[in-house]
LUMVODREN-530008 format. One record per residue (C-alpha): residue number from 0; y, x, z. Coordinates in nm, 4 decimals, padded with zeros to 6 digits. Layout:
BEGIN
<atom><pos>NUM</pos><py>Y</py><px>X</px><pz>Z</pz></atom>
...
END
This chain:
BEGIN
<atom><pos>0</pos><py>-00.0077</py><px>00.0036</px><pz>00.0011</pz></atom>
<atom><pos>1</pos><py>00.3306</py><px>00.1457</px><pz>-00.1026</pz></atom>
<atom><pos>2</pos><py>00.6125</py><px>00.1105</px><pz>00.1385</pz></atom>
<atom><pos>3</pos><py>00.9082</py><px>-00.0957</px><pz>00.0574</pz></atom>
<atom><pos>4</pos><py>01.2640</py><px>00.0419</px><pz>-00.0012</pz></atom>
<atom><pos>5</pos><py>01.4908</py><px>-00.0265</px><pz>00.2978</pz></atom>
<atom><pos>6</pos><py>01.7089</py><px>-00.3473</px><pz>00.2264</pz></atom>
<atom><pos>7</pos><py>02.0208</py><px>-00.1814</px><pz>00.3263</pz></atom>
<atom><pos>8</pos><py>01.9886</py><px>00.1737</px><pz>00.1832</pz></atom>
<atom><pos>9</pos><py>01.7470</py><px>00.1456</px><pz>-00.0956</pz></atom>
<atom><pos>10</pos><py>01.5605</py><px>00.4282</px><pz>00.0556</pz></atom>
<atom><pos>11</pos><py>01.1800</py><px>00.4623</px><pz>00.0527</pz></atom>
<atom><pos>12</pos><py>01.0344</py><px>00.6756</px><pz>00.3293</pz></atom>
<atom><pos>13</pos><py>00.8980</py><px>00.9970</px><pz>00.1884</pz></atom>
<atom><pos>14</pos><py>00.5261</py><px>01.1180</px><pz>00.2295</pz></atom>
<atom><pos>15</pos><py>00.6105</py><px>01.3566</px><pz>00.5078</pz></atom>
<atom><pos>16</pos><py>00.7934</py><px>01.0577</px><pz>00.6951</pz></atom>
<atom><pos>17</pos><py>00.4677</py><px>00.8476</px><pz>00.6210</pz></atom>
<atom><pos>18</pos><py>00.2359</py><px>01.1365</px><pz>00.7401</pz></atom>
<atom><pos>19</pos><py>00.4492</py><px>01.1495</px><pz>01.0711</pz></atom>
<atom><pos>20</pos><py>00.4365</py><px>00.7808</px><pz>01.1179</pz></atom>
<atom><pos>21</pos><py>00.0417</py><px>00.8273</px><pz>01.0772</pz></atom>
<atom><pos>22</pos><py>00.0410</py><px>01.0582</px><pz>01.3548</pz></atom>
<atom><pos>23</pos><py>00.2521</py><px>00.8625</px><pz>01.5841</pz></atom>
<atom><pos>24</pos><py>00.0265</py><px>00.5631</px><pz>01.5227</pz></atom>
<atom><pos>25</pos><py>-00.2704</py><px>00.7650</px><pz>01.6286</pz></atom>
<atom><pos>26</pos><py>-00.0851</py><px>00.9188</px><pz>01.9453</pz></atom>
<atom><pos>27</pos><py>00.0019</py><px>00.5594</px><pz>02.0452</pz></atom>
<atom><pos>28</pos><py>-00.3659</py><px>00.4255</px><pz>02.0189</pz></atom>
<atom><pos>29</pos><py>-00.4996</py><px>00.7340</px><pz>02.2066</pz></atom>
<atom><pos>30</pos><py>-00.2691</py><px>00.7305</px><pz>02.4838</pz></atom>
<atom><pos>31</pos><py>-00.2338</py><px>00.3588</px><pz>02.5549</pz></atom>
<atom><pos>32</pos><py>-00.5865</py><px>00.2672</px><pz>02.4735</pz></atom>
<atom><pos>33</pos><py>-00.7046</py><px>00.5504</px><pz>02.7673</pz></atom>
<atom><pos>34</pos><py>-00.4230</py><px>00.5521</px><pz>02.9959</pz></atom>
<atom><pos>35</pos><py>-00.5512</py><px>00.3876</px><pz>03.3163</pz></atom>
<atom><pos>36</pos><py>-00.9180</py><px>00.4798</px><pz>03.2434</pz></atom>
<atom><pos>37</pos><py>-01.1075</py><px>00.5730</px><pz>03.5700</pz></atom>
<atom><pos>38</pos><py>-01.1893</py><px>00.9534</px><pz>03.5540</pz></atom>
<atom><pos>39</pos><py>-01.3724</py><px>01.2038</px><pz>03.7738</pz></atom>
<atom><pos>40</pos><py>-01.4553</py><px>01.5543</px><pz>03.7339</pz></atom>
<atom><pos>41</pos><py>-01.8033</py><px>01.4339</px><pz>03.6149</pz></atom>
<atom><pos>42</pos><py>-01.6971</py><px>01.2115</px><pz>03.3642</pz></atom>
<atom><pos>43</pos><py>-01.3750</py><px>01.3963</px><pz>03.2334</pz></atom>
<atom><pos>44</pos><py>-01.5588</py><px>01.5804</px><pz>02.9491</pz></atom>
<atom><pos>45</pos><py>-01.7339</py><px>01.2675</px><pz>02.8061</pz></atom>
<atom><pos>46</pos><py>-01.4068</py><px>01.0819</px><pz>02.8423</pz></atom>
<atom><pos>47</pos><py>-01.2187</py><px>01.3383</px><pz>02.6506</pz></atom>
<atom><pos>48</pos><py>-01.5089</py><px>01.3533</px><pz>02.3663</pz></atom>
<atom><pos>49</pos><py>-01.4775</py><px>00.9540</px><pz>02.3508</pz></atom>
<atom><pos>50</pos><py>-01.0919</py><px>00.9807</px><pz>02.3069</pz></atom>
<atom><pos>51</pos><py>-01.1351</py><px>01.2263</px><pz>02.0310</pz></atom>
<atom><pos>52</pos><py>-01.4087</py><px>01.0504</px><pz>01.8512</pz></atom>
<atom><pos>53</pos><py>-01.2467</py><px>00.7081</px><pz>01.8804</pz></atom>
<atom><pos>54</pos><py>-00.9173</py><px>00.8407</px><pz>01.7272</pz></atom>
<atom><pos>55</pos><py>-01.0887</py><px>01.0149</px><pz>01.4486</pz></atom>
<atom><pos>56</pos><py>-01.2198</py><px>00.6958</px><pz>01.3021</pz></atom>
<atom><pos>57</pos><py>-00.8705</py><px>00.5920</px><pz>01.2173</pz></atom>
<atom><pos>58</pos><py>-00.7524</py><px>00.6434</px><pz>00.8474</pz></atom>
<atom><pos>59</pos><py>-00.5979</py><px>00.9828</px><pz>00.7538</pz></atom>
<atom><pos>60</pos><py>-00.7128</py><px>01.1423</px><pz>01.0826</pz></atom>
<atom><pos>61</pos><py>-00.8701</py><px>01.4800</px><pz>01.0132</pz></atom>
<atom><pos>62</pos><py>-00.9255</py><px>01.6192</px><pz>01.3546</pz></atom>
<atom><pos>63</pos><py>-00.8518</py><px>01.5234</px><pz>01.7309</pz></atom>
<atom><pos>64</pos><py>-00.8816</py><px>01.7571</px><pz>02.0223</pz></atom>
<atom><pos>65</pos><py>-00.8634</py><px>01.6312</px><pz>02.3816</pz></atom>
<atom><pos>66</pos><py>-00.8722</py><px>01.8944</px><pz>02.6575</pz></atom>
<atom><pos>67</pos><py>-00.8851</py><px>01.7829</px><pz>03.0281</pz></atom>
<atom><pos>68</pos><py>-00.6854</py><px>02.0003</px><pz>03.2868</pz></atom>
<atom><pos>69</pos><py>-00.9615</py><px>02.0162</px><pz>03.5358</pz></atom>
<atom><pos>70</pos><py>-00.7370</py><px>02.1822</px><pz>03.7911</pz></atom>
<atom><pos>71</pos><py>-00.4849</py><px>01.8978</px><pz>03.7766</pz></atom>
<atom><pos>72</pos><py>-00.7607</py><px>01.6554</px><pz>03.7940</pz></atom>
<atom><pos>73</pos><py>-00.9154</py><px>01.8281</px><pz>04.0994</pz></atom>
<atom><pos>74</pos><py>-00.5974</py><px>01.8394</px><pz>04.2824</pz></atom>
<atom><pos>75</pos><py>-00.5325</py><px>01.4799</px><pz>04.2371</pz></atom>
<atom><pos>76</pos><py>-00.8864</py><px>01.3992</px><pz>04.3472</pz></atom>
<atom><pos>77</pos><py>-00.8485</py><px>01.6176</px><pz>04.6483</pz></atom>
<atom><pos>78</pos><py>-00.5513</py><px>01.4121</px><pz>04.7522</pz></atom>
<atom><pos>79</pos><py>-00.7276</py><px>01.0689</px><pz>04.7225</pz></atom>
<atom><pos>80</pos><py>-00.9770</py><px>00.8936</px><pz>04.9164</pz></atom>
<atom><pos>81</pos><py>-01.1644</py><px>00.7825</px><pz>04.6007</pz></atom>
<atom><pos>82</pos><py>-01.3767</py><px>00.9927</px><pz>04.3885</pz></atom>
<atom><pos>83</pos><py>-01.2051</py><px>00.9105</px><pz>04.0710</pz></atom>
<atom><pos>84</pos><py>-00.8363</py><px>00.8573</px><pz>03.9725</pz></atom>
<atom><pos>85</pos><py>-00.6835</py><px>00.6790</px><pz>03.6673</pz></atom>
<atom><pos>86</pos><py>-00.6191</py><px>00.8868</px><pz>03.3374</pz></atom>
<atom><pos>87</pos><py>-00.2622</py><px>00.9779</px><pz>03.2738</pz></atom>
<atom><pos>88</pos><py>-00.0877</py><px>01.2076</px><pz>03.0469</pz></atom>
<atom><pos>89</pos><py>-00.0836</py><px>01.4790</px><pz>03.3042</pz></atom>
<atom><pos>90</pos><py>-00.4528</py><px>01.5419</px><pz>03.2983</pz></atom>
<atom><pos>91</pos><py>-00.4874</py><px>01.5755</px><pz>02.9295</pz></atom>
<atom><pos>92</pos><py>-00.3628</py><px>01.7908</px><pz>02.6442</pz></atom>
<atom><pos>93</pos><py>-00.4177</py><px>01.6620</px><pz>02.2822</pz></atom>
<atom><pos>94</pos><py>-00.4058</py><px>01.8074</px><pz>01.9358</pz></atom>
<atom><pos>95</pos><py>-00.4418</py><px>01.6114</px><pz>01.6043</pz></atom>
<atom><pos>96</pos><py>-00.4116</py><px>01.7032</px><pz>01.2432</pz></atom>
<atom><pos>97</pos><py>-00.3389</py><px>01.4019</px><pz>01.0131</pz></atom>
<atom><pos>98</pos><py>-00.4031</py><px>01.4311</px><pz>00.6407</pz></atom>
<atom><pos>99</pos><py>-00.1711</py><px>01.2151</px><pz>00.4191</pz></atom>
<atom><pos>100</pos><py>-00.1196</py><px>01.2253</px><pz>00.0437</pz></atom>
<atom><pos>101</pos><py>-00.1699</py><px>01.5906</px><pz>00.0414</pz></atom>
<atom><pos>102</pos><py>00.0204</py><px>01.6697</px><pz>00.3553</pz></atom>
<atom><pos>103</pos><py>-00.1130</py><px>01.8078</px><pz>00.6853</pz></atom>
<atom><pos>104</pos><py>00.0723</py><px>01.7019</px><pz>00.9944</pz></atom>
<atom><pos>105</pos><py>-00.0256</py><px>01.9278</px><pz>01.3103</pz></atom>
<atom><pos>106</pos><py>00.0802</py><px>01.7594</px><pz>01.6568</pz></atom>
<atom><pos>107</pos><py>00.0344</py><px>01.7925</px><pz>02.0011</pz></atom>
<atom><pos>108</pos><py>00.0779</py><px>01.6217</px><pz>02.3267</pz></atom>
<atom><pos>109</pos><py>00.1577</py><px>01.8130</px><pz>02.6561</pz></atom>
<atom><pos>110</pos><py>00.3330</py><px>01.7435</px><pz>02.9601</pz></atom>
<atom><pos>111</pos><py>00.7271</py><px>01.8246</px><pz>02.9835</pz></atom>
<atom><pos>112</pos><py>00.9152</py><px>01.7451</px><pz>03.2998</pz></atom>
<atom><pos>113</pos><py>00.6496</py><px>01.5242</px><pz>03.4223</pz></atom>
<atom><pos>114</pos><py>00.6351</py><px>01.3067</px><pz>03.0973</pz></atom>
<atom><pos>115</pos><py>00.3629</py><px>01.3243</px><pz>02.8298</pz></atom>
<atom><pos>116</pos><py>00.5517</py><px>01.4242</px><pz>02.5162</pz></atom>
<atom><pos>117</pos><py>00.3911</py><px>01.3813</px><pz>02.1812</pz></atom>
<atom><pos>118</pos><py>00.5405</py><px>01.6267</px><pz>01.9049</pz></atom>
<atom><pos>119</pos><py>00.5100</py><px>01.7238</px><pz>01.5540</pz></atom>
<atom><pos>120</pos><py>00.4305</py><px>02.0838</px><pz>01.5183</pz></atom>
<atom><pos>121</pos><py>00.4446</py><px>02.1254</px><pz>01.1490</pz></atom>
<atom><pos>122</pos><py>00.4222</py><px>01.9440</px><pz>00.8295</pz></atom>
<atom><pos>123</pos><py>00.2539</py><px>02.1586</px><pz>00.5319</pz></atom>
<atom><pos>124</pos><py>00.1237</py><px>02.1105</px><pz>00.1872</pz></atom>
<atom><pos>125</pos><py>-00.1957</py><px>02.3324</px><pz>00.1708</pz></atom>
END
């Protein structure tokens, strides 16, 4: 499906803009689908794998890597009376590669000032 030109400016999104939009959709799905999921040290690796594999099913997704910050998770669990906690951005680092119309978009999500920020690292035409 081709994007429609903007009604006011007549501009049509470029392939690079569309590729970055696709990356944003994947991050929104990943974060908001899994935030709040119960996680423990024992389940962290399988949850990270499930997250990556679920998002890789989406169109234009070439690869997804989810790494759990086990030290941050361990600290949160030590401060809790439960054997698990809720998944938040402070426990994961994510990298994705999106391929769209010959463009590769490399993205990441890391914590910055206590907030999970998602960023476009590069847009290239291999």
